[in-house]
Wavefront OBJ file of the C-alpha trace (Angstrom):
o trace
v 55.409 19.494 118.738
v 52.237 21.673 119.245
v 51.128 23.705 116.300
v 52.570 27.180 116.126
v 50.257 30.128 116.990
v 49.372 32.220 113.852
v 50.696 35.725 113.906
v 48.239 38.424 114.962
v 46.169 40.088 112.208
v 46.776 43.731 111.429
v 43.556 44.671 113.241
v 44.435 42.782 116.411
v 47.953 44.187 116.377
v 46.549 47.733 115.882
v 44.018 47.262 118.701
v 46.812 46.219 121.063
v 48.923 49.228 120.020
v 46.051 51.653 120.582
v 45.274 50.164 124.041
v 48.946 50.717 124.932
v 48.707 54.288 123.805
v 45.654 54.822 125.945
v 47.489 53.335 128.937
v 50.496 55.479 128.321
v 48.302 58.679 128.114
v 46.831 57.632 131.470
v 50.414 57.472 132.801
v 50.059 53.866 133.986
v 52.504 51.019 133.915
v 51.310 47.659 132.664
v 51.461 46.457 136.316
v 49.259 49.324 137.439
v 46.869 48.814 134.572
v 46.540 45.089 135.386
v 45.749 45.998 138.953
v 42.936 48.245 137.911
v 41.583 45.587 135.461
v 42.080 42.603 137.709
v 44.501 40.893 135.398
v 48.209 40.251 135.334
v 50.833 42.547 133.940
v 51.848 39.807 131.459
v 48.219 39.655 130.308
v 48.146 43.381 129.675
v 51.477 43.138 127.767
v 50.278 40.204 125.614
v 47.043 41.996 124.700
v 49.039 45.114 123.775
v 51.360 42.966 121.574
v 48.356 41.487 119.787
v 49.109 37.994 121.027
v 45.861 37.721 122.893
v 42.453 38.638 121.649
v 39.877 40.612 123.657
v 36.180 41.118 123.554
v 34.397 44.440 122.952
v 33.364 44.495 126.627
v 37.005 44.029 127.667
v 37.997 46.957 125.374
v 35.430 49.198 127.106
v 36.806 48.050 130.511
v 40.265 49.084 129.364
v 38.933 52.492 128.269
v 37.251 53.023 131.676
v 40.436 52.002 133.533
v 42.367 54.531 131.420
v 39.835 57.333 131.868
v 39.191 57.518 128.161
v 35.912 59.278 127.360
v 36.121 59.390 123.572
v 33.099 57.267 122.720
v 33.739 57.424 118.980
v 37.231 56.013 119.440
v 36.056 53.481 121.985
v 33.405 52.201 119.712
v 35.870 52.004 116.749
v 38.311 50.030 118.954
v 35.584 47.698 120.122
v 34.669 47.002 116.456
v 38.210 45.749 115.874
v 37.412 42.780 118.073
v 34.739 41.467 115.721
v 36.874 39.027 113.673
v 35.291 35.559 113.450
v 37.459 34.143 110.699
v 40.601 35.170 108.954
v 40.547 36.689 105.469
v 41.498 35.247 102.097
v 44.956 36.807 102.336
v 45.935 34.473 105.191
v 46.490 31.657 102.660
v 49.419 33.700 101.309
v 51.056 34.444 104.650
v 53.753 31.646 104.224
v 54.243 32.542 100.540
v 54.712 36.357 100.467
v 56.321 39.113 102.500
v 54.310 40.050 105.577
v 53.998 43.629 104.405
v 52.070 42.532 101.274
v 49.656 40.425 103.335
v 49.121 43.295 105.750
v 48.381 45.674 102.857
v 45.619 43.382 101.542
v 44.078 43.244 105.016
v 44.137 47.037 105.356
v 42.645 47.476 101.892
v 39.798 45.105 102.813
v 38.872 46.890 106.052
v 39.533 50.504 104.980
v 36.791 53.112 104.662
v 38.780 54.859 101.845
v 42.249 54.710 100.314
v 44.476 57.395 98.844
v 47.861 56.492 97.384
v 50.661 57.728 95.174
v 52.996 55.964 92.720
v 55.959 57.349 90.798
v 57.428 54.613 88.690
v 54.842 51.851 88.780
v 51.138 51.621 87.886
v 49.290 51.081 91.196
v 48.909 47.393 92.033
v 45.088 47.482 92.072
v 45.131 48.729 88.506
v 47.777 46.351 87.056
v 46.989 43.750 84.420
v 48.371 40.248 84.956
v 50.827 40.717 82.064
v 52.086 43.977 83.442
v 52.509 42.471 86.965
v 54.319 39.464 85.462
v 56.762 41.768 83.679
v 57.495 43.557 86.939
v 57.959 40.361 88.983
v 60.294 38.821 86.392
v 62.789 41.638 87.165
v 62.658 41.193 90.918
v 66.025 41.073 92.829
v 66.707 38.442 93.960
v 64.978 36.631 91.114
v 61.673 34.959 91.839
v 60.960 31.346 90.786
v 58.177 30.878 88.254
v 55.748 29.599 90.876
v 56.572 32.515 93.156
v 55.752 34.926 90.373
v 52.395 33.224 89.815
v 51.584 33.466 93.585
v 52.238 37.184 93.502
v 50.066 37.700 90.378
v 47.170 35.720 91.851
v 47.512 37.682 95.079
v 47.496 41.025 93.212
v 44.449 40.096 91.221
v 42.616 39.055 94.384
v 43.448 42.319 95.970
v 41.676 44.159 93.146
v 38.321 42.720 94.209
v 37.948 45.575 96.719
v 37.261 47.957 93.866
v 34.382 45.905 92.562
v 32.523 44.694 95.679
v 29.078 45.986 96.743
v 29.282 49.643 97.964
v 33.066 49.963 97.329
v 34.973 52.693 99.174
v 36.524 55.691 97.397
v 39.949 54.863 95.958
v 42.154 57.787 94.857
v 45.500 57.319 93.150
v 48.002 60.038 92.335
v 50.215 58.553 89.547
v 53.282 60.308 88.120
v 53.489 60.516 84.302
v 56.746 58.557 84.603
v 54.709 55.444 85.439
v 52.659 55.812 82.263
v 55.787 55.927 80.113
v 57.717 53.044 81.530
v 57.768 50.248 78.891
v 57.540 47.258 81.218
v 56.797 44.168 79.201
v 57.077 45.771 75.790
v 54.644 47.830 73.588
v 51.734 45.366 73.642
v 51.706 44.931 77.349
v 52.149 48.683 77.946
v 49.242 49.621 75.643
v 46.941 47.018 77.194
v 47.878 48.292 80.658
v 47.180 51.959 79.781
v 43.816 50.999 78.188
v 42.957 49.138 81.400
v 43.979 52.113 83.462
v 41.514 54.287 81.405
v 38.774 51.740 82.087
v 39.562 51.758 85.792
v 39.396 55.558 85.859
v 35.785 55.411 84.751
v 34.658 53.471 87.745
v 32.475 55.594 89.965
v 34.504 54.927 93.107
v 37.953 55.391 91.420
v 39.794 58.710 90.917
v 43.042 58.721 89.022
v 45.058 61.983 88.886
v 48.294 62.171 86.968
v 51.185 64.331 88.115
v 52.702 65.607 84.800
v 56.389 66.059 83.984
v 55.515 69.661 83.394
v 54.727 70.172 87.057
v 56.831 72.711 88.876
v 56.823 70.816 92.243
v 56.502 67.323 93.573
v 55.726 67.121 97.279
v 56.784 63.527 97.825
v 59.888 61.559 98.800
v 59.469 59.466 95.637
v 58.454 56.145 97.121
v 54.961 54.752 96.855
v 52.528 55.383 99.712
v 49.120 53.756 100.435
v 47.012 55.617 102.990
v 44.239 53.566 104.400
v 41.532 55.445 106.246
v 40.070 53.774 109.351
v 36.630 54.369 110.927
v 38.155 57.247 112.953
v 41.237 59.343 112.143
v 43.248 57.760 114.936
v 42.942 54.365 113.171
v 44.329 55.479 109.791
v 47.423 53.556 108.536
v 50.034 54.401 105.962
v 51.963 51.746 104.101
v 55.338 52.786 102.692
v 56.407 50.788 99.609
v 59.654 48.903 99.962
v 61.645 45.992 98.592
v 60.069 43.691 101.146
v 56.506 44.580 100.561
v 55.842 47.672 102.666
v 56.239 49.138 106.116
v 53.181 50.066 108.217
v 53.082 53.504 109.863
v 50.513 54.471 112.470
v 52.033 57.098 114.690
v 50.010 60.311 114.740
v 52.939 62.542 113.561
v 53.850 60.365 110.611
v 50.204 59.874 109.565
v 49.796 63.692 109.603
v 52.830 64.044 107.401
v 51.570 61.599 104.749
v 48.064 62.967 104.909
v 49.447 66.432 104.200
v 51.679 65.061 101.416
v 48.680 63.497 99.661
v 46.710 66.759 100.055
v 49.553 68.600 98.339
v 49.737 66.016 95.564
v 46.052 66.586 94.916
v 46.812 70.251 94.192
v 49.621 69.656 91.742
v 47.999 66.720 89.930
v 45.831 67.082 86.832
v 42.115 66.788 87.083
v 40.698 63.290 86.498
v 39.403 64.273 83.077
v 42.714 65.872 82.017
v 44.516 62.878 83.483
v 42.421 60.543 81.309
v 43.215 62.592 78.247
v 46.978 62.328 78.984
v 46.733 58.544 79.446
v 44.915 58.385 76.108
v 47.703 60.354 74.414
v 50.429 58.205 75.849
v 48.591 55.031 74.795
v 48.017 56.297 71.224
v 51.703 57.138 70.889
v 52.753 53.502 71.450
l 1 2 3 4 5 6 7 8 9 10 11 12 13 14 15 16 17 18 19 20 21 22 23 24 25 26 27 28 29 30 31 32 33 34 35 36 37 38 39 40 41 42 43 44 45 46 47 48 49 50 51 52 53 54 55 56 57 58 59 60 61 62 63 64 65 66 67 68 69 70 71 72 73 74 75 76 77 78 79 80 81 82 83 84 85 86 87 88 89 90 91 92 93 94 95 96 97 98 99 100 101 102 103 104 105 106 107 108 109 110 111 112 113 114 115 116 117 118 119 120 121 122 123 124 125 126 127 128 129 130 131 132 133 134 135 136 137 138 139 140 141 142 143 144 145 146 147 148 149 150 151 152 153 154 155 156 157 158 159 160 161 162 163 164 165 166 167 168 169 170 171 172 173 174 175 176 177 178 179 180 181 182 183 184 185 186 187 188 189 190 191 192 193 194 195 196 197 198 199 200 201 202 203 204 205 206 207 208 209 210 211 212 213 214 215 216 217 218 219 220 221 222 223 224 225 226 227 228 229 230 231 232 233 234 235 236 237 238 239 240 241 242 243 244 245 246 247 248 249 250 251 252 253 254 255 256 257 258 259 260 261 262 263 264 265 266 267 268 269 270 271 272 273 274 275 276 277 278 279 280 281 282 283 284
């Protein structure tokens, strides 16, 4: 039996989706697009599905065939073809939900990230003990080795905050997440102290949404908003039981972008947020 073809990366899948959008804006069928490009309809469909890779020159040929003159977008799409090897997250593809693996890839390639959390400390800020306490309560229950896989994956994800020239990472965290006693007092106190340390990184902004707030412009689930090289290539990841759902339609991206903007206005400033985290930690 021949080896199975690895699933497309998030970047290849997104490139295909954007080429499909360009074709649809040009009001062309896949058959008509293939005729313009000198390839078959099935080839066009496989590229759009992310099953086939394309070169930067081919991306530019697609753009010409679709009468797209947005050079900034074309250059950003061409850059998505530059993969030479798969990232560290691929070793976890058979071990973890696909949404988690996709989130790590998005975090790695993002130009900035904004996110919000209500009940949990953001994953990139979690200590191993805090994460272990969360994973032990998973439903259905995880086996010990599955818990360790998830912890190691979460710790590896955190490297994006420490690499050379790290991008801006902004987290809006509800006060409820600070007061959840996952893992007991010792784990909670260590987690809050670590959160304070993280808030002092130059590329990290942590803003707490207090219980005393009079409004909360969110549906209550966690959201990670990864900025691309151009606005059209942004991606939102909605937290769920199976690791997260990727959202990339223009209307939905605008909705989550606006939600995060509104959260920024109702959250405490970074300095006041740090003071509140200190107070919660001292009370334990």
